[in-house]
N, C-alpha and C positions, 0 to 999 in steps of 0.2 A: 401507060397511066398518065394522067395530066398533070402539068409541069405546077409543082407546090402545093401537090395534094396528098403527098406521102407521109405518114405520120413519124413521129420522132418516138425511137424506142430508147428508154432508160435501162430496161433489163431484160436479160436473156431468158428465155424460156425454154425449158428441157422437156419435148412433151414425151408420153408414153400414151396409151391407151388399154381399155379393156374390151374385150368383144363378146356379144351376147348374139343368140339367135336372129334377133331381129335389129340391131343398132350396135353401133360401137360408142363409145364414152371416151374423149379423149381429155387429158387431164397433163397439169405440169406440176412441180413442186408447190405443196402445200394444198393440193387440190384434192387428196385422196377423201377427205369426210363427203365433200361434195361430190363426187364420182360416186361413192357409194350410195348416197342419198337418193341421188338420180337414179341409179340401177334400181333402187326399194320403189320407186314411185312412178317410174314410166310405163311399166305394163298396165298400171290401172288405167290411166290417160288414154292409152293406143285403143284399148278394149272398149272403153266409153265412148270414145269419140268415133269408134268404126262401129258402135251399134246406132249411135245418133245419126250418123250419115249412110246406113247401112252399106257400107263400103271396105274392103279392107285393102290396105296398103301392101304395094306391092314390091317397095323399093327399101333397101335397107338405108336406116338414118344414121347419120352420124352426128353426135352432139359435142361441141365445142365448148367446154368450161373455163371462165376466165374467174378468177379468185375475188377480182374486185374489178370494179368500172373502169378504172385509170389504165389496169392492164388492157383490158379490152380495146380502148381507145388508142393503144399504140401497136395495134395489128391493123396490117395493110390488107388484109383479107377482104376481099370485096368492096373495096374503097370506091370503086366508081358505081355501087349500088345506089338504090335509094336509102337514105337515113331519116326521112323525114318521121317515121313512125318509131324511133328508138328512144324519143324521150318519153321518160317517166317508165323506163323499164321494160318496153314492149321490144320482143324478140326480134332477132337478124336471122332472116333465111336466103339461102342462096343454094337454090337446086334443093337436094335433100339434106343439106348441112344446116344443122341449127346453132346458131351461137348463143349462149347465155352467160349472165354473170351475176356473182353475188352481190347482194348490198346489206348483206347482216338480217334478212329478214328471209327464213326459210318459205314462207307463206308465197313472198313475191317472186321467191326463185322459182315455186311450183307453178305459179301462174306463167311465168315465162316459158318453161318448159310445154306447158297444156297447151299455150297460145302457138310456139312452134309447130307442135304436133299437128294441130288443128289448120295451119295453114298450109303445111306440107300435103297433109291429105285432101283439102279440097283443089289446091292446085294441081294433085295428081288424077284427082276425081273430074276436074274440069278439063284439065288442058293435056292430060294422059302422061304416062310413065316415062316413056322413052325421048328422047330430046328431040327427034324428028317428029313425032307425034306432038309433042308440046309446041313447037314452033308452028306448025300448021293449025293446030287450034287457036293459037294466041292470036295470029292473024284473022282468024274467023270470027271469035269472040271477043267482044269489046265489054268489060265489066266497069261500071261505076266505082269509085273507091267505096262509097258505103256498102256494097255488094260485100265482098270478101272480107275486108277490115272489120265492118261492122258485126259481120256474122261469127268471125273467129273471136271478137270480144264478147259477143253473146253465149257461146257457148265455152268460155273460159270464166268469166265473171259473173256472179250472180248479182242481181240487181242490186245497188247499195246507194248510201247516201251520195259520194263523190259523183255517181253516174247520173243520178237524178238530178243535181245541182247544175252538172253541166248541161243537161237534155232541159232544165227547164229555162235557165240562161238562154239557150239556142232556138227555144218553142215562143218565149215570150217577147224576146228581142226581135222575132223575126227572120232571125239566120238562116233557118232551116226551109226557108219559102220556096228558095231553088235549091231543090232536094239534089237533085243529080249534078250539080255542080260544085257540089261541098268538097274540100279536100281537108288533106291534115287530120287532126285532131276533132276537127267538127264531122268529118264522115265517119268516124269511127263511132262516136257519139250519138249520131243520127242516126247509123246504120243499126247499132244497139237497140235503140228505143224501139225502131221498125220492127226489127226480127222479134223483139219483145214483146211487141203488140199483135204481131201474126201468130203468135204460140198463145197468148191469152186469148183471141178469139177464135181460130182454128185447130189448136193443138199443137201437140210439139212433133206429131208424125209428120206434117206435112212439110218439115225442112228437108228432109231427104228429097221428098217429090220434087220440090220446087228446083232443088240444085240439079237434080238428074235430069228433069226437063229443061232447064236453063241449057244443058250442055248437049243433050238430042237437039232442041231448036235452035242452039247457036243464037239466041237472043233472049234477053232480060225479059222483055215485057211478054213471052209465050210461056215463061215458066212459071210467072204467077197466074196467068190468065187460064192456063190449062190445068193446072191444081186449083186454086182457089175459084175460078170463075169469075174473078174481078180484074180488072186492069191494073197496072201498075200506078199509073195516074191517079184512078179513086183509091185505091190502098194508101197513097202518099199523102192524100188529101184526107182520108178517115184517119190515119194515126195522128197528124198534126192536130186535129180538129178534137180528137180525144185528149191528147195531154195539155192543148191550150184550155180546153174546158175544166182541167181537172187542176191545174196550177192556178188559174184565175179565180176561182172558187176558194182555193185556200189562202191568195194572197189578200183577199178582200179583208179578212178579219186581222190581219197583221198591221203593228205600227213601228216606227223607227225609235229607237231610245231618244229621251230627252239629253242626254249628255252632251257636252261641246265634242263636235269632231274635231281630231288631229289632222290638221292640214299639211299634207306632204305632196308635193309634187310627184306624180307618177307619169310614167311613160307606157305606151301601149304594149310595147313588146317586150318590155323588161321585166323580169320576174322578181318579187318582193317576198323577204322571208326573214324568219329570225327575229322576229320584234320583241325587244326585251326592256323593261322601264326597268331602271336603278332603283336601290330599296328606297332612297329619299324622293324617288318620283320628279326629280328634277332634270334626269336625262332620259333619252329613248334613243337605243340603239339599234338598229336595223340593216340588212343586207340587200344588195340588190345584185343580178346577172342579167349582164345584156350580152347572149351571144357569147357566153365563156369570159366576158371582161366583167370581173368581179370587184365590188366594193363595200367597205363598211363604212355606215354612217352615222352619227350622233346628231340627236336634236336636242335642243334647249328648249324648255317647256317655259322658260321665263321670259327669255329674249325672244323666242320664235325663230330661232336660227339653227341651220343644220351644218354640219361640218365633215368632211370626207377625213376620217382617220387611217384608212388604208386601202389600197387597189393593186390588183395584179392581174395577170393573164390578157390574153387577146381575144379580140373577136374572131371566133371561127365557126362555120356553118358545119357542125358536128354534135354528136351526142353530149348534151348537158349534164352534168352532175349536181342537181339541185341540193341535195343535202350539205354541201358545204358551200359559205363559210357557217361555223357553228359559234354561238355567243353565249358567255354567260358573266352574270356580274358578281363582283367580290362584295360579300357582305357589308363592307363600309361604303361602297358606291364611287370608290376612288378608282378602281382597277376594271377592266372590261378585259375578260379573256377571249380569245380568237380562236378557235382552230380551224386551220386550212389545209389542203393536200396540194404540193407540188415536187412534181416529177414523181409522182407516186407515191410519196411518203407523207406523214401526217406531222404537221408543225402546230405549235401553240405559242401565242404571241400574248404579251399583258401590255396593254394599253394603260399609263397613266394619265387619268382625267386633268389633274392638277398642274402635272410637268410636262404632260402632250409629248410623251415619249414611248418608244414603243422595243419592248423586250422580246425575242425569239428564241426558241429552243426547239430541237428537232426531238419526238416522241418515239423511243427504239422498240424494238421487240413487238410491233402491234401493225397489222394491216390497213385497218381502218377505225374511226371514233365516230359514233353515230350519236352522242349527247353528252353531255358534261355538266355538273353543278359543283359548287362550293360547298365546302363543311361550314358550320356556324362561325368558328374562328377564323377561314379562311387560310388556313395552315395545309390544307387538304383540298383534293378535289376528286369524286368519283364519276366516271365515265362508261361506258356502255362502247366496248371494242370488241374487233372482230380480228381472229387470228387463224389461220387455216380453217376456214370454213365454220366456225364457231363464234358465236357470241356470249360474250361473257362480261361479269362487272368487274371492273378495276378499281381499287383506290390509289391515287398518285399522290405523292408528296411534292410539294412545289420546292421545297428546300433542296431535297436530295436529287430530284428531277428522274425519281425512278418511279415504277407503280406495280403494285402487286395483285394478281388476279385473285379473287375472293369466291368467284364460282367457276367450276371446271364441268360443264355438261352439256347435252344434245339441243337444251332450250334456247329461245332467244330472249336473253335478259336484257331489256331494254329500257329506256328512262329512267335511272336508277336516282334517288335522291336520299341525304341523310337526314335522319328523323332521330328524336329524343334528345337533343342538344349534341348531336354528331356520333352518340354512341352505338 
């Protein structure tokens, strides 16, 4: 292990597991609900993906479930492996081990599971089941990043607005011209778009044949040429031309809004989120995440100046949790509530705009907070909270620093708000 790369562990995890015919599910305290949910859904994904690629998995899969992302980030397992695809909830794969974590949304949790099974299946199909065969084939077959990652994304997620916006940006900006040299998220979205185009033009049945011929010929180019009768170069040009014509014609009739733009200096590799305008419209709060270095900013619309009101964390090359910090304005506009996660625990901070002071308190008996909002009188808050694999609605009393769960069900209750004068 490289010096300085081992992770800090704040909590002790006592592991157990459930054993099934084709897989094992590992869990620890508080993970029983997630383990049961995984067991109920995983068979369907295995069956569908085996039908898609006309191949049956031979190895037993181990699914390791973490109750939340901060717990997963405390694990040293597979630390030396590539983490570049984990941003945004993409599953970690090490051999036949599938590491997943819950972020309060069962749909995204299920996508992690499906993506992990798809990648394990494709790796076994192309490189072989045992380690000797896999090592041999890995030296003979070199696949570009868009191939496997893009194909996993395609069989995991349906075409949606997020994917289309990413593809549109990549195509119109010319980013996808050097298709085979793409890495990271660009490779994932470009690969997804290419496989989507191939299925639209040639049909879904060609996927399994292309992967099989790639393995047999040990060449990506030959896999496409044998099955489609078209070279990979021409396919690459065709799908980019297709999307270019599609998006350019759609963009021609669009106009930018006439309203004044808010001028905020931005950095290329910094993630901006949680832009919240105060009730009187005079202040704008937002957050930045620069590789784990988190900051909360406040912009004054009258003076055109911004101020940093809180910072924490360090720049680390690891999976980032872009859900935090979470912001909410008090109805008076004089207090900004900030939710953070520190050492695996949620904390609530109150920043007084006039006095420029910060009051901090810990939120107990909750694993994660996904969203918060004030009541009309500012005495209570409502938040979407996660506890032992369930996402429910909690009403929080600011004076007593205590919350009450008002739902307790299997559904993901997110983005709650007070209505009817907070009744």
